[in-house]
C-alpha positions as CSV (number, residue, x, y, z in Angstrom):
1,M,-31.6,3.1,-25.3
2,N,-27.9,2.6,-24.9
3,Q,-26.9,-0.9,-23.8
4,R,-25.0,-1.1,-20.5
5,I,-22.6,-4.1,-20.8
6,V,-19.4,-5.1,-19.1
7,H,-17.2,-7.4,-21.3
8,G,-15.2,-10.0,-19.3
9,Q,-12.6,-12.4,-20.5
10,T,-15.1,-15.2,-21.2
11,T,-18.5,-13.6,-21.2
12,S,-20.4,-10.3,-21.0
13,Y,-22.7,-8.9,-18.3
14,E,-25.6,-6.4,-18.6
15,Y,-25.9,-4.0,-15.7
16,D,-28.2,-1.4,-14.3
17,Y,-25.5,0.2,-12.2
18,L,-21.8,-0.4,-12.3
19,V,-19.4,0.2,-9.4
20,I,-15.7,0.2,-10.2
21,A,-13.7,-0.8,-7.1
22,A,-10.7,-2.5,-8.6
23,G,-8.0,-1.1,-6.4
24,T,-4.4,-0.8,-7.6
25,H,-1.4,-2.9,-8.3
26,T,2.4,-2.4,-8.4
27,N,3.7,0.2,-10.9
28,F,7.0,-0.8,-12.5
29,Y,6.8,2.3,-14.7
30,G,7.1,0.2,-17.9
31,N,10.2,-1.7,-16.8
32,D,9.2,-5.2,-17.8
33,D,12.6,-6.7,-16.8
34,M,12.2,-5.3,-13.3
35,A,8.6,-6.7,-13.1
36,R,9.9,-10.2,-13.9
37,K,12.8,-10.1,-11.5
38,A,11.6,-8.2,-8.5
39,F,9.1,-9.3,-5.8
40,K,5.9,-7.2,-5.4
41,L,3.3,-7.0,-2.7
42,D,-0.2,-6.8,-4.2
43,N,-1.9,-9.7,-2.4
44,V,-1.4,-12.5,0.1
45,D,0.2,-14.8,-2.5
46,D,2.9,-12.1,-3.1
47,A,3.5,-11.9,0.6
48,N,3.9,-15.7,0.8
49,R,6.4,-15.6,-2.0
50,I,8.4,-13.0,-0.2
51,C,8.4,-15.1,3.0
52,E,9.5,-18.2,1.1
53,A,12.3,-16.3,-0.6
54,V,13.5,-14.8,2.7
55,Q,13.5,-18.2,4.3
56,T,15.0,-20.3,1.5
57,S,17.1,-18.0,-0.8
58,A,20.8,-17.5,-0.6
59,F,21.2,-13.7,-0.3
60,N,23.2,-11.2,1.6
61,T,21.1,-8.2,1.0
62,A,17.4,-7.5,0.8
63,I,16.7,-4.4,-1.2
64,V,13.4,-2.6,-0.8
65,V,12.7,-0.2,-3.6
66,G,10.6,2.8,-2.4
67,G,10.8,4.7,0.8
68,G,7.1,5.4,1.3
69,Y,4.5,3.9,3.7
70,T,4.7,0.4,2.2
71,G,8.5,0.3,1.8
72,I,9.0,1.2,5.4
73,E,6.6,-1.4,6.6
74,I,8.2,-4.1,4.4
75,A,11.7,-3.3,5.5
76,T,10.9,-3.4,9.2
77,N,8.9,-6.6,8.8
78,L,11.8,-8.2,6.9
79,R,14.1,-7.4,9.9
80,R,11.5,-8.9,12.2
81,R,11.3,-12.1,10.1
82,L,15.1,-12.5,9.8
83,S,15.5,-11.9,13.5
84,S,12.9,-14.7,14.2
85,L,15.0,-17.0,12.0
86,N,18.2,-15.9,13.8
87,V,19.7,-14.7,10.5
88,S,21.7,-11.6,10.0
89,K,21.3,-9.9,6.6
90,Q,21.7,-6.4,5.3
91,I,18.4,-4.6,4.5
92,V,18.5,-1.5,2.3
93,I,15.8,0.9,1.3
94,V,16.5,2.6,-2.1
95,E,14.6,5.8,-2.6
96,A,14.7,7.8,-5.8
97,S,13.9,11.2,-4.2
98,G,15.9,13.1,-1.6
99,S,14.1,11.7,1.4
100,I,11.9,8.8,2.6
101,L,8.3,9.8,3.3
102,N,9.0,13.0,1.6
103,T,5.4,14.3,1.8
104,L,5.0,13.8,5.5
105,P,5.9,16.2,8.5
106,E,9.5,16.4,9.5
107,W,9.0,15.0,13.0
108,M,7.5,11.9,11.5
109,V,10.4,11.4,9.0
110,R,12.9,11.9,11.8
111,Y,11.1,9.3,14.1
112,V,11.1,6.7,11.3
113,K,14.7,7.4,10.3
114,E,15.8,6.9,14.0
115,N,13.9,3.6,14.2
116,L,15.3,2.3,10.9
117,A,18.8,3.1,12.1
118,H,18.1,1.2,15.4
119,L,17.0,-1.8,13.3
120,K,20.1,-1.4,11.1
121,V,18.0,-0.8,8.0
122,D,20.1,1.3,5.6
123,V,18.5,4.1,3.6
124,L,19.9,5.3,0.2
125,V,18.2,8.4,-1.2
126,N,18.6,9.9,-4.7
127,S,19.2,6.4,-5.9
128,R,17.6,3.9,-8.2
129,V,17.9,0.2,-9.1
130,E,19.6,0.3,-12.5
131,C,19.4,-3.4,-13.3
132,I,19.2,-6.9,-11.8
133,E,21.5,-9.6,-13.2
134,N,20.7,-13.0,-11.7
135,N,21.1,-12.2,-8.0
136,R,23.3,-9.2,-8.6
137,V,21.8,-5.7,-8.1
138,I,23.4,-2.6,-9.6
139,L,22.3,0.9,-8.4
140,S,22.4,4.1,-10.3
141,D,25.2,5.4,-8.1
142,G,27.3,2.3,-9.1
143,R,26.9,0.4,-5.9
144,V,26.6,-3.4,-6.3
145,F,24.9,-5.8,-4.0
146,D,25.5,-9.5,-4.7
147,P,23.7,-11.8,-4.0
148,S,20.5,-9.9,-3.3
149,I,16.7,-10.0,-3.5
150,V,14.6,-7.0,-4.6
151,I,11.2,-6.1,-3.3
152,W,9.5,-3.4,-5.3
153,A,7.4,-0.8,-3.4
154,A,8.0,2.3,-5.5
155,G,4.4,3.1,-6.5
156,V,1.1,1.8,-7.6
157,Q,-1.3,2.4,-10.5
158,T,-4.8,1.3,-11.4
159,P,-5.4,-1.9,-13.4
160,P,-5.0,-1.9,-17.2
161,F,-8.7,-2.0,-17.9
162,V,-9.2,1.1,-15.8
163,R,-6.3,3.0,-17.5
164,D,-7.8,2.0,-20.9
165,M,-11.2,3.4,-20.2
166,K,-12.1,6.5,-22.3
167,S,-12.6,8.7,-19.3
168,E,-10.8,11.6,-17.7
169,K,-8.1,10.5,-15.3
170,A,-5.7,11.9,-12.7
171,E,-2.2,10.6,-11.7
172,Q,-1.8,6.8,-11.4
173,G,-4.7,6.3,-13.8
174,R,-7.3,7.1,-11.2
175,L,-10.7,8.0,-12.4
176,N,-12.2,11.5,-12.0
177,V,-15.6,11.5,-10.5
178,T,-18.4,13.9,-9.4
179,D,-19.4,14.7,-5.9
180,Y,-21.6,11.6,-6.0
181,L,-18.6,9.4,-7.0
182,Q,-20.0,9.0,-10.5
183,M,-18.2,8.9,-13.8
184,E,-21.4,8.7,-15.7
185,E,-25.1,8.4,-14.7
186,H,-25.0,4.7,-14.1
187,I,-21.3,4.2,-13.4
188,F,-19.6,4.8,-10.0
189,S,-16.0,4.6,-9.0
190,I,-14.8,4.1,-5.4
191,G,-11.7,3.5,-3.4
192,D,-8.2,3.6,-4.9
193,T,-9.4,3.7,-8.5
194,T,-11.0,7.1,-7.7
195,A,-9.4,10.5,-7.7
196,F,-12.0,12.2,-5.6
197,V,-10.8,15.8,-5.1
198,D,-10.9,17.3,-1.6
199,N,-9.3,20.7,-0.9
200,G,-7.9,20.8,-4.3
201,H,-6.1,17.5,-4.3
202,P,-7.2,13.8,-4.8
203,L,-7.7,11.9,-1.6
204,R,-4.8,9.7,-0.7
205,M,-5.3,5.9,-1.2
206,A,-6.6,4.7,2.2
207,V,-9.0,2.0,3.3
208,Q,-11.1,4.5,5.4
209,F,-12.1,6.4,2.3
210,A,-12.8,3.3,0.3
211,V,-15.1,1.9,3.0
212,A,-17.0,5.1,3.4
213,Q,-17.4,5.5,-0.4
214,G,-18.6,2.0,-0.8
215,K,-21.3,2.4,1.9
216,L,-22.5,5.7,0.4
217,T,-22.5,4.4,-3.2
218,G,-24.7,1.4,-2.1
219,K,-27.1,3.7,-0.5
220,N,-27.2,6.1,-3.4
221,I,-27.9,3.2,-5.9
222,L,-30.9,2.3,-3.7
223,R,-32.1,5.9,-3.7
224,C,-31.9,6.0,-7.5
225,L,-33.9,2.8,-7.7
226,H,-36.6,4.4,-5.5
227,G,-36.6,7.6,-7.4
228,Q,-34.9,9.6,-4.6
229,G,-32.1,12.1,-4.8
230,M,-28.5,11.0,-4.1
231,R,-26.3,12.3,-1.3
232,P,-22.8,13.7,-2.1
233,Y,-19.7,12.2,-0.7
234,R,-18.0,14.2,2.0
235,S,-14.6,12.9,3.2
236,V,-13.7,12.6,6.8
237,D,-10.0,12.0,7.4
238,R,-9.4,10.3,10.7
239,G,-5.7,10.2,10.1
240,Y,-3.0,7.7,9.2
241,I,-0.4,5.6,10.8
242,I,3.0,4.2,9.6
243,P,3.4,0.9,11.4
244,M,6.9,-0.6,12.0
245,A,7.4,-4.1,13.1
246,N,9.3,-3.5,16.3
247,L,6.2,-2.0,18.0
248,H,7.1,1.5,16.8
249,A,4.7,3.5,14.7
250,C,3.8,7.1,14.1
251,G,1.1,9.1,12.5
252,E,-1.7,11.6,13.1
253,L,-5.1,10.7,14.5
254,M,-7.8,13.3,14.2
255,G,-5.0,15.9,13.9
256,V,-3.1,14.8,17.0
257,Q,0.5,13.4,16.7
258,C,0.7,9.8,17.8
259,K,3.8,7.6,18.1
260,G,5.1,4.5,19.9
261,L,2.8,1.9,21.5
262,P,-0.4,4.0,21.3
263,A,0.0,4.3,17.5
264,I,0.6,0.5,17.2
265,F,-2.5,-0.2,19.2
266,M,-4.5,2.1,17.0
267,H,-3.1,0.4,13.9
268,Y,-4.0,-3.1,15.0
269,S,-7.4,-1.9,16.2
270,M,-8.2,-0.5,12.8
271,C,-6.9,-3.6,11.0
272,I,-8.9,-6.0,13.3
273,R,-12.0,-3.9,12.9
274,R,-11.8,-3.8,9.1
275,S,-11.0,-7.5,8.6
276,L,-13.7,-10.0,7.8
277,G,-14.0,-13.2,9.7
278,L,-13.2,-14.2,13.2
279,R,-10.1,-16.3,12.2
280,K,-8.4,-13.3,10.6
281,K,-9.2,-11.0,13.5
282,M,-7.8,-13.6,16.0
283,R,-4.6,-14.0,13.9
284,M,-4.0,-10.3,14.1
285,L,-4.7,-10.1,17.8
286,R,-2.3,-13.1,18.3
287,D,0.4,-11.3,16.3
288,L,0.1,-8.2,18.4
289,L,0.3,-10.2,21.7
290,K,3.3,-12.2,20.3
291,S,5.0,-8.9,19.5
292,L,4.3,-7.5,22.9
293,F,5.2,-10.5,25.1
294,G,7.3,-12.7,22.8
295,S,10.9,-12.3,21.9
296,G,11.5,-8.9,20.3
297,I,13.6,-8.0,17.4
298,V,17.3,-8.7,18.0
299,V,19.7,-6.6,16.0
300,S,23.3,-7.8,16.4
């Protein structure tokens, strides 16, 4: 009988069933220098470091690398934070492709661009950060921003141990799985580490899929233990929302276009519902109410 063992940093663990749900982290595409000098946003500690830098660092420009969902959200929240500090700084989104949000519908891209312009967030497309020298940032088109801070939101990948596994993988190091979310008979993979194919393409990384896959996998393991047949995973896409910090948001919910306050309410409702603990839920609700009734973002 083959042993089923997971080797950790300090010890090893035997398992009957293994569920890989390791998520992702920032992808610097092998640029170790950028990884050392730029801020990232993988967890709460990273967010706190960004907040501290915004509040204490001497900079004129905040550069957000990546014009996807995360980059847009970071840039607008930076504007909100700086506005609350009554500080005027330049915010620039640097996007390597020809457009921000380049896989989304045109109406959505247009809505986001208009809001970014309203918030005085500049967008530079077909551009990359070439290097960071102390607080001096040089772009591929020769532009120089000094002094600056850089926040990297240009992509994610699975953790190193997942990428090193001897298993078939899709882009970003995501694991290929069967209809039952299995890599092997006793190994399941769920969430962002998983490249579950739906309509010919891997599902996008989203919490709604991770939660549904986790619930199904738990039930399937119980079925296996009781000698029952497993049930296949069938994805249900309820939509997505791109939140922006000045109470603007846009997206699609069950195939219906949604923007403005209704989209913001749906975003906060989803976040509150998915969060664990009353304290976290209340903090999110307080943040929404503060945004609605407090002082808004002021752009001079």
